[in-house]
C-alpha positions, 0 to 999 in steps of 0.5 A, a space after each residue: 571719190 578720191 581720198 585726200 591725203 597729206 597737207 590738203 586733207 580736209 577735216 570733216 569736223 571743221 566749218 568756216 563762216 565769212 560774216 559780211 553783214 552786221 545788222 541785228 537780223 543778219 547777226 543771228 545766223 552766223 552766231 547761231 550756226 557757229 555756236 551750234 557747230 562748236 557744241 557739236 564738236 566742230 572746229 569753227 572759224 568766223 571771218 568778219 569783213 566789211 559790214 560784219 566787222 562791227 560785230 566784233 566791236 566791244 560795244 554793239 549797237 545793232 539795228 534792223 531795217 525793214 527797208 528793202 526787206 520784203 521778207 520781214 513780216 512782223 507778227 502784229 494784230 494776229 497776222 504777219 504784216 509786211 511794212 511797205 518800203 514807202 513807210 520804211 523810208 520814213 525817219 524813225 521807222 528803223 528805230 521802231 523796227 529795231 525796238 520791236 525786234 529786240 522786244 520780240 527777241 526778249 519776250 521769246 527768250 532768244 539769246 542776245 547777240 552779245 550772249 551768242 558772241 560770248 558763247 562763241 568765245 567760250 566755245 573757242 570759236 576762232 574769230 578773225 577780223 579783216 585787216 583791210 576792213 579795219 584799215 578801211 573803216 579806221 577801227 583799231 584792235 583795241 576797239 574790238 573784243 578781247 581774244 580775236 585775231 586780225 588777218 587778211 583774205 589769205 588767212 580766210 582762204 587758208 582756213 576755208 580750203 581746209 574746212 569741210 563746211 564753208 558758209 557765206 553770210 
């Protein structure tokens, strides 16, 4: 193994996460991992792009969809049941699945995405919204929560090349 020195040294206490999905079920992994890593002393940066960018909006309206998600098995009637795609395609099923998931999260005492996002801010996780995505989807900086940065791909790559752990979620 070669030892890295100078400006290219990678700090072993750093992690970057590129967040590309913004549904309720896909919002949990990056926020749980980032807040846990921050609590363990890592410097964490999250870069929100495309459908992950709305996770930085002041008002979250997260949904979950079982359509095309064969791994989504909900506990029902003493079993873990999968919803067939044909049923998942019926209007209103997404709303039902979202309500079921939110109830399950609440009943099991799992933190909400709002709470996890607030925890990330409190833990000084660096939150970067993708400028190109903001332009593409016509979001404004004032639409986003306070304390975020705006940056482009080069900003993320600069962080990623200096991070010990890089995750794509």
